[in-house]
C-alpha positions in Angstrom: 119.5 141.7 106.7 118.1 145.2 108.1 115.2 144.9 105.4 113.9 142.1 107.0 114.0 143.8 110.2 112.3 146.8 108.8 109.8 144.8 106.7 108.6 143.1 110.0 108.2 145.9 112.2 106.1 147.7 109.2 103.9 144.6 108.8 103.8 144.2 112.9 102.4 148.0 113.2 99.8 147.5 109.9 98.3 144.6 111.5 98.0 146.3 115.2 96.0 148.7 113.4 93.8 146.7 111.2 93.2 144.6 114.3 91.5 147.2 116.0 89.8 148.6 112.9 88.3 145.4 111.8 87.7 144.1 115.6 84.4 143.5 114.9 85.0 141.6 111.7 87.4 139.6 113.7 85.3 139.1 116.8 82.2 137.5 113.8 85.0 135.5 112.4 86.4 133.8 115.2 82.3 133.3 116.5 82.1 131.4 113.0 85.6 129.2 113.4 84.4 128.3 117.1 80.8 126.7 115.5 82.6 125.0 113.1 85.1 123.7 115.4 82.2 122.5 118.1 80.1 121.3 114.6 83.1 119.0 113.7 84.2 118.2 117.3 80.8 116.7 117.5 80.5 114.9 114.5 84.4 113.1 115.0 82.8 112.1 118.6 79.3 110.7 117.3 81.3 108.5 114.6 84.1 107.4 117.3 81.4 106.8 119.3 79.4 104.9 117.0 82.4 102.5 116.2 83.0 102.2 119.3 79.6 100.8 119.7 79.7 98.6 116.9 83.0 96.9 118.1 81.5 96.4 121.7 78.8 94.4 119.8 80.6 92.0 118.0 81.5 88.8 119.3 85.0 88.4 119.6 87.2 86.1 117.7 87.9 82.6 118.8 91.5 81.6 118.3 91.1 78.5 120.7 89.9 76.0 117.9 92.1 74.6 115.6 89.9 75.1 112.9 89.4 78.9 113.3 93.4 79.3 113.7 94.1 77.5 110.5 91.4 79.4 108.5 92.8 82.8 109.6 96.4 81.3 109.0 95.4 80.1 105.0 93.8 83.6 104.8 96.7 85.1 106.0 99.5 83.4 103.9 96.9 83.9 100.8 97.1 87.7 101.5 101.0 87.4 101.7 101.1 85.6 98.6 99.2 88.3 96.8 101.3 90.7 98.2 104.5 89.1 96.9 102.9 88.4 93.3 102.3 92.3 93.0 105.4 93.8 94.5 108.7 93.3 93.1 111.0 91.6 95.7 113.5 93.3 97.7 117.2 93.2 96.7 118.4 95.7 98.6 118.9 97.9 96.0 121.0 96.4 93.9 120.3 96.1 90.3 
């Protein structure tokens, strides 16, 4: 246990000394990371804005007509059948 205490204290002292020796390099690294953060945030914001713009221009799904509802139900049933064929039935872990 004392080895961890002394090792941690030594790492802290070395870290503080190196921080003040390399403060210029740390500032450059911080500036670079800050720029990359803004670039990444901008790309994500543009992507999400474009997705929202596309969603806003799509016509809403109309489930009021029986034909549309039946078509979606048949499609969902076909997907469920396909899933059941691919995955084994769950039997609660009994072998």
